[in-house]
C-alpha positions in Angstrom: 6.2 29.2 16.7 4.3 28.5 13.6 1.5 25.8 13.4 3.2 22.8 11.4 1.7 19.9 9.8 2.8 16.2 9.3 2.2 13.6 6.7 1.8 9.8 8.0 2.5 7.0 5.2 2.2 3.2 6.2 4.9 1.1 4.7 5.7 -3.0 4.9 9.5 -3.6 5.4 10.8 -7.2 5.2 14.1 -9.0 6.3 15.2 -12.6 6.2 16.7 -11.8 9.5 14.6 -9.8 12.2 11.6 -7.4 12.7 14.3 -4.8 14.0 16.0 -5.2 10.7 12.8 -4.6 8.5 11.7 -2.0 10.2 15.3 -0.3 9.6 14.7 -1.1 5.9 11.4 0.3 6.0 12.7 3.8 7.4 15.9 3.7 5.7 14.2 3.6 2.2 11.7 5.8 3.0 14.6 8.5 3.9 16.5 8.0 0.2 13.0 10.0 -1.0 11.3 11.6 1.6 12.6 14.9 3.5 12.2 15.8 7.5 11.4 12.4 8.2 10.0 12.5 12.1 8.6 9.6 13.8 8.7 6.1 12.8 5.9 3.7 14.9 5.8 -0.5 14.2 2.6 -1.0 14.2 2.5 -4.2 13.2 4.9 -7.6 13.1 4.1 -10.7 11.0 6.0 -13.4 9.5 6.0 -15.2 6.3 6.4 -18.9 6.8 7.5 -21.9 3.9 7.4 -25.7 5.3 6.4 -24.9 8.6 9.8 -22.1 9.3 10.0 -18.5 9.0 11.3 -17.3 5.7 11.1 -13.7 6.3 10.1 -11.4 9.1 7.5 -8.1 8.1 6.7 -5.3 10.1 4.6 -2.7 9.1 5.8 0.9 10.2 4.0 4.2 9.8 6.4 6.8 9.4 5.6 10.8 9.4 7.3 13.7 7.8 7.0 17.2 7.4 4.3 18.3 5.0 5.7 21.0 2.7 3.6 23.2 0.6 4.6 23.3 -3.2 3.8 27.2 -3.2 
């Protein structure tokens, strides 16, 4: 099997409902413009607050995809 190289990028997804939906939003959006997504890892979760209440869930996600040479 030939060697492969993967690129890793970091994204932040948001949702008004949950961290799971925030992470899913990040991965699905990445999938619209990147091919061959391989792994997604949630590295951080936080919340944006307003007046002491949760306004937004945020999930920081690392996504890897196969690196293709443009040659």
